C-alpha distance (Angstrom), angle and dihedral (degrees) to the residues before:
residue distance angle dihedral
M1 . . .
S2 3.80 . .
R3 3.80 91.3 .
Y4 3.74 92.2 49.0
L5 3.97 89.7 50.3
F6 3.69 91.6 47.8
G7 3.83 90.7 51.7
R8 3.84 92.5 49.0
T9 3.85 89.2 48.8
I10 3.76 90.1 56.5
Q11 3.84 91.9 45.3
T12 3.86 87.9 48.8
A13 3.73 91.9 53.5
I14 3.79 95.9 48.3
T15 3.82 90.8 46.4
L16 3.78 91.5 53.0
A17 3.81 92.5 47.2
L18 3.77 91.6 51.0
M19 3.74 92.3 44.0
S20 3.94 92.7 50.2
L21 3.82 87.9 52.3
V22 3.71 97.0 48.7
V23 3.93 91.1 44.7
F24 3.81 93.5 44.3
L25 3.87 89.9 52.5
L26 3.66 93.3 45.6
I27 3.79 95.1 51.1
G28 3.76 89.8 42.2
L29 3.84 90.7 57.2
M30 3.87 93.4 53.6
P31 3.73 113.2 109.6
G32 3.60 113.7 -95.8
D33 3.77 135.2 9.5
P34 3.75 143.3 -132.1
I35 3.77 91.2 -83.4
D36 3.73 89.3 58.5
M37 3.75 92.3 52.8
M38 3.91 86.5 51.0
I39 3.76 92.3 50.8
S40 3.84 91.0 50.1
G41 3.88 89.6 52.8
D42 3.76 95.2 45.2
P43 3.89 113.8 38.5
S44 3.78 89.8 -176.6
M45 3.72 92.2 74.3
N46 3.79 113.0 98.3
S47 3.88 130.6 -158.5
A48 3.86 92.4 -90.7
D49 3.73 91.2 57.4
A50 3.86 89.8 48.5
A51 3.69 92.0 52.2
R52 3.84 92.6 46.2
L53 3.91 88.6 52.6
R54 3.68 94.9 45.7
A55 3.89 91.6 53.5
A56 3.80 90.0 45.2
Y57 3.85 91.0 54.6
G58 3.75 96.2 37.7
L59 3.81 93.3 -115.6
D60 3.83 90.1 130.9
K61 3.75 93.3 65.8
P62 3.87 128.2 88.0
L63 3.88 116.2 -84.0
L64 3.83 94.3 -111.3
E65 3.81 95.0 50.1
R66 3.88 87.6 49.0
Y67 3.74 90.0 49.0
A68 3.91 92.1 50.8
A69 3.76 88.6 50.6
W70 3.80 93.2 50.6
A71 3.97 92.1 44.8
F72 3.75 89.9 51.1
E73 3.89 92.7 52.1
A74 3.85 90.9 41.2
I75 3.86 93.4 56.9
Q76 3.81 88.9 56.5
G77 3.90 88.8 52.1
N78 3.72 97.8 -101.8
F79 3.74 108.8 126.2
G80 3.73 97.9 168.9
Y81 3.76 138.2 -119.4
S82 3.78 129.3 -60.4
R83 3.68 109.6 -120.0
S84 3.88 94.0 -153.9
Y85 3.77 94.2 52.4
G86 3.86 102.5 28.4
Q87 3.79 89.1 -134.6
P88 3.86 135.1 105.7
V89 3.89 110.4 -78.7
L90 3.80 96.1 -122.0
T91 4.00 86.8 52.2
V92 3.67 89.2 54.4
L93 3.71 99.2 42.8
W94 3.86 101.9 38.0
P95 3.92 94.9 77.9
R96 3.73 91.8 41.7
L97 3.82 91.4 52.9
L98 3.70 89.9 49.5
N99 3.85 90.1 48.9
T100 3.94 92.0 50.1
L101 3.83 90.4 43.3
L102 3.84 89.7 52.9
L103 3.90 92.4 47.1
A104 3.79 100.3 37.9
G105 3.78 93.8 39.5
I106 3.75 97.5 53.2
A107 3.85 91.7 43.8
F108 3.78 90.0 46.6
L109 3.86 95.4 51.5
I110 3.80 90.9 45.9
A111 3.69 95.2 51.5
V112 3.72 93.1 47.8
A113 3.84 94.3 46.3
I114 3.90 88.6 54.2
A115 3.94 101.3 34.1
L116 3.79 99.8 52.8
P117 3.81 97.5 52.9
L118 3.87 90.0 36.3
G119 3.84 91.1 53.4
I120 3.85 93.7 46.4
W121 3.79 91.8 49.4
A122 3.80 91.7 51.4
A123 3.76 91.0 45.8
A124 3.71 91.3 54.8
R125 3.93 89.9 55.0
P126 3.74 102.6 42.6
R127 3.83 114.5 -175.9
S128 3.68 94.4 5.3
A129 3.88 124.3 127.1
A130 3.89 91.1 -99.8
D131 3.74 90.0 50.9
Y132 3.83 94.0 50.4
A133 3.83 90.0 48.3
I134 3.76 93.1 50.3
N135 3.97 88.5 49.8
L136 3.85 91.6 48.2
F137 3.88 88.1 51.1
C138 3.82 90.8 47.0
F139 3.91 95.8 49.3
A140 3.89 89.3 45.6
G141 3.78 89.4 51.1
I142 3.82 94.2 48.3
S143 3.81 93.1 42.7
V144 3.84 98.4 50.4
P145 3.78 112.8 84.9
S146 3.87 113.7 -123.7
F147 3.76 93.2 -125.1
W148 3.86 89.7 54.1
L149 3.77 91.9 48.3
A150 3.84 90.1 48.9
L151 3.87 91.0 51.8
L152 3.75 91.3 50.2
L153 3.81 92.9 48.8
I154 3.86 88.8 48.0
M155 3.70 93.6 48.9
L156 3.75 90.8 48.1
F157 3.76 107.9 41.0
S158 3.86 99.9 25.7
V159 3.88 108.1 30.7
T160 3.81 103.5 27.9
L161 3.75 103.2 29.4
G162 3.86 100.2 21.1
W163 3.73 93.6 -146.7
L164 3.74 101.0 126.5
P165 3.80 138.8 29.7
A166 3.82 116.3 -99.2
G167 3.76 94.7 -128.4
G168 3.75 148.0 -48.2
M169 3.83 127.8 86.6
A170 3.72 127.4 -77.0
D171 3.80 112.5 -90.0
I172 3.89 99.0 -137.1
R173 3.79 106.8 -172.9
P174 3.92 123.4 -161.7
G175 3.76 113.7 -81.4
T176 3.82 93.3 30.5
P177 3.81 109.9 137.6
W178 3.82 108.4 -105.2
M179 3.83 93.4 -125.7
T180 3.79 90.2 53.5
G181 3.67 90.4 47.3
L182 3.71 93.3 51.5
Q183 3.74 94.3 46.5
E184 3.83 88.6 54.4
Q185 3.70 93.5 49.0
V186 3.87 91.4 49.2
R187 3.84 90.6 51.3
H188 3.73 91.6 52.5
L189 3.78 93.1 46.7
L190 3.81 96.7 48.0
L191 3.82 100.9 82.6
P192 3.93 99.2 41.0
V193 3.86 89.4 43.7
L194 3.82 89.2 48.9
T195 3.85 89.6 49.0
L196 3.83 96.0 50.6
T197 3.79 92.9 40.1
L198 3.94 94.1 54.6
V199 3.86 90.1 45.2
Q200 3.75 93.1 52.6
L201 3.79 98.2 36.2
S202 3.76 96.1 66.0
S203 3.64 95.7 55.3
Y204 3.68 97.0 41.6
T205 3.74 92.6 52.7
R206 3.78 91.9 50.3
F207 3.75 91.4 51.9
M208 3.78 91.8 46.6
R209 3.78 93.1 47.1
G210 3.91 93.4 49.0
A211 3.77 93.9 47.2
M212 3.83 92.6 48.4
I213 3.73 95.0 47.5
E214 3.83 89.7 53.0
V215 3.78 91.3 49.0
L216 3.90 93.8 47.2
R217 3.71 88.3 60.4
Q218 3.80 96.4 59.5
D219 3.68 122.6 110.0
Y220 3.71 96.7 -118.0
I221 3.86 90.2 59.7
R222 3.80 89.3 55.1
T223 3.80 90.2 48.6
A224 3.81 91.0 52.0
R225 3.78 90.6 51.6
A226 3.68 90.3 47.5
K227 3.88 90.2 55.1
G228 3.81 88.5 56.9
A229 3.82 101.0 -100.5
S230 3.69 114.1 158.2
E231 3.90 123.9 -111.8
R232 3.94 88.4 -112.2
V233 3.95 90.3 52.6
V234 3.82 91.5 44.8
R235 3.80 94.7 50.0
W236 3.74 100.8 41.8
R237 3.83 104.7 27.0
H238 3.84 101.4 34.7
A239 3.74 109.3 22.2
F240 3.86 107.5 27.8
G241 3.81 96.2 66.8
N242 3.80 94.8 53.2
A243 3.76 92.9 39.8
F244 3.81 93.0 49.0
T245 3.73 94.8 53.3
P246 3.81 99.1 77.7
V247 3.85 91.5 37.1
L248 3.84 87.0 60.0
T249 3.72 89.8 67.8
I250 3.86 90.5 54.7
L251 3.62 92.3 48.8
A252 3.79 95.6 48.0
L253 3.86 93.1 49.7
S254 3.78 94.7 46.4
F255 3.86 95.5 48.8
G256 3.68 90.3 52.5
G257 3.83 92.4 49.3
L258 3.82 90.5 51.9
F259 3.88 91.1 74.1
S260 3.73 89.4 65.3
G261 3.84 105.6 12.4
A262 3.87 96.0 61.6
L263 3.81 87.4 81.5
I264 4.04 94.9 115.0
T265 3.77 92.3 48.4
E266 3.79 94.2 45.3
T267 3.74 91.0 47.9
M268 3.84 96.0 47.9
F269 3.72 89.7 50.5
A270 3.74 98.3 36.3
W271 3.92 88.8 -122.4
P272 3.86 110.2 166.9
G273 3.75 96.0 -131.8
M274 3.80 140.2 139.5
G275 3.72 97.5 -89.9
K276 3.78 95.1 54.5
A277 3.80 92.6 44.2
I278 3.84 91.8 54.0
Y279 3.75 93.2 47.9
Q280 3.76 93.7 50.9
A281 3.83 90.5 43.6
I282 3.83 90.6 57.5
L283 3.75 93.3 46.1
E284 3.89 93.4 49.1
N285 3.93 92.2 43.6
D286 3.80 90.6 -115.9
Y287 3.82 95.3 161.9
N288 3.67 101.9 -178.2
L289 3.81 95.7 43.8
A290 3.83 93.1 48.8
L291 3.83 93.4 44.4
I292 3.78 96.8 50.7
G293 3.84 91.9 42.0
L294 3.68 92.2 55.6
L295 3.82 92.3 44.1
I296 3.84 87.8 54.2
A297 3.78 90.4 50.9
T298 3.88 88.3 49.5
A299 3.80 91.6 49.6
A300 3.86 88.9 49.1
T301 3.76 91.8 53.5
I302 3.87 92.3 48.1
A303 3.75 89.3 49.4
G304 3.61 93.1 50.6
N305 3.82 90.2 52.6
L306 3.81 90.2 49.0
L307 3.83 91.3 52.9
A308 3.88 88.2 49.4
D309 3.76 91.2 53.8
L310 3.71 90.9 49.2
A311 3.80 90.1 49.6
Y312 3.92 89.1 49.3
A313 3.82 87.1 67.3
W314 3.82 92.8 47.8
V315 3.62 96.2 47.9
D316 3.86 102.0 38.4
P317 3.81 115.0 37.3
R318 3.83 90.9 -158.4
V319 3.78 88.6 70.9
S320 3.92 111.2 90.0
L321 3.83 116.2 -170.9
S322 3.75 91.3 179.6
A323 3.89 88.4 67.6
G324 3.82 88.6 55.6
T325 3.59 95.9 -108.7
A326 3.82 134.5 111.0
């Protein structure tokens, strides 16, 4: 196990290094730079001032040389400052990372907790009325864009019924009772969590249903039934482990993508998370903020894949991590 984890650590470091180089080059090739943004905001600046600022920030050097300087500082733990916020990048991203983890984590856990039993239940009753109803729900969930779903939920629960806030986070001031603060936080979380949950629930249910149907057709399942095993034992003891293994990959990839892919939901509900921060940083040419945000999203995806590999060994006894394979 330790040898496997060491190998994955080396792979992660190499992947993040290559990703940082690619992202740095792509952002550096974008038209304009932070100095151009400063000139547009201060017409009194002349070309000499712009050249002096570019030299001070190192923007007059070749891209690879600038990347080498940035990488040297990053290895020492200095990730630079955000031009938009005037603060260290990690200071800006840390609360937004926690906000995204809170939103995406709750939605992910709820979607998985509902999708797995629902997919298994539908697979056990193929071509039944319940199976057709679940498939219809899943196709509707996959087809409806997340921004349209968010608008419908806002119109229903915020505008028409007035039960929930339309967006933002709860402003919990010092001295507020913790129960009151928790209730306000939950009220602001309900609509974005419901949106993300419905978007993920449909695809997870379809994947679980398809994998379970495939496993239930195997010979060893018929053998277990012939030996007198109950349907509950057949589904959960004999079929679930093999059916869940390919679904784990889907769950791991989708969980990592939520750290940067929840942009639409965060924008619709004005939720200050990672996706929205990365998008605004790219629009405003905030190089350091965009770069570190994308690297955090990459690291989250890699971490999700690692957790999936560890779960493979737990679900399927044929997988041996000690041998270096997953």
